[in-house]
C-alpha positions in Angstrom: -36.5 -1.8 -21.8 -35.5 -4.8 -19.7 -33.2 -6.3 -22.4 -31.0 -3.3 -22.3 -29.8 -4.4 -18.8 -28.5 -7.7 -20.3 -25.9 -5.8 -22.3 -24.4 -4.1 -19.2 -24.5 -7.3 -17.2 -22.8 -9.2 -19.9 -20.1 -6.6 -20.3 -19.5 -6.5 -16.6 -19.2 -10.3 -16.3 -16.9 -10.3 -19.3 -14.5 -7.8 -17.8 -14.5 -9.4 -14.4 -13.8 -12.8 -16.0 -11.1 -11.3 -18.1 -9.4 -9.7 -15.1 -9.4 -13.1 -13.3 -7.9 -14.8 -16.3 -5.3 -12.2 -17.1 -3.6 -12.4 -13.6 -2.2 -15.9 -14.5 0.0 -14.9 -17.5 1.2 -11.7 -15.7 2.1 -13.6 -12.6 3.9 -16.3 -14.6 6.0 -13.5 -16.3 6.7 -11.6 -13.1 7.2 -14.2 -10.3 7.3 -17.4 -12.4 4.3 -18.9 -10.4 0.6 -19.0 -11.0 -0.1 -16.9 -7.9 1.7 -14.0 -6.3 2.0 -15.8 -3.0 2.0 -19.6 -2.5 0.1 -20.1 0.7 -0.8 -23.7 0.0 2.5 -25.4 0.6 3.5 -28.1 3.0 5.6 -25.9 5.3 2.6 -23.6 5.9 0.5 -26.6 7.0 3.2 -27.9 9.3 3.6 -24.5 10.9 -0.1 -24.0 11.0 -0.8 -27.1 13.0 2.2 -26.8 15.3 1.5 -23.2 16.3 -2.3 -23.5 16.3 -2.5 -20.1 14.6 -5.4 -19.4 12.3 -3.9 -16.2 10.9 -0.6 -17.7 9.8 -1.1 -16.7 6.2 -1.7 -13.1 7.1 1.2 -13.0 9.5 3.5 -14.5 6.8 2.5 -11.7 4.5 3.0 -9.1 7.2 6.4 -10.6 8.1 7.7 -10.2 4.5 6.2 -6.7 4.4 8.0 -5.8 7.6 11.3 -7.2 6.5 11.5 -6.2 2.8 8.9 -3.4 2.5 6.9 -5.4 0.0 4.6 -8.3 0.8 5.2 -9.9 -2.6 9.0 -10.2 -2.1 9.4 -13.5 -0.3 12.2 -13.2 2.2 14.3 -15.9 4.0 16.4 -15.9 7.1 19.0 -13.8 5.4 16.6 -10.8 5.3 16.5 -10.7 9.1 19.0 -8.2 10.4 21.6 -9.2 13.0 21.1 -7.8 16.5 
């Protein structure tokens, strides 16, 4: 009947909701932040408006992936090899 679909919908919504909530404690344990990457900082906004680049967040992630091999490992200037 129609009410049998409510159970599967409720279970699906519960698991999606749980997955969204469980990322916070695991990120706090792993990287000590609420999110894996912090794209909302002031430096990003300054760089974004000075370079007029709409894809700066994606390029920042690609830069770290290119330098360290992992997009979640945030790298600084010391990760860039000398020429």
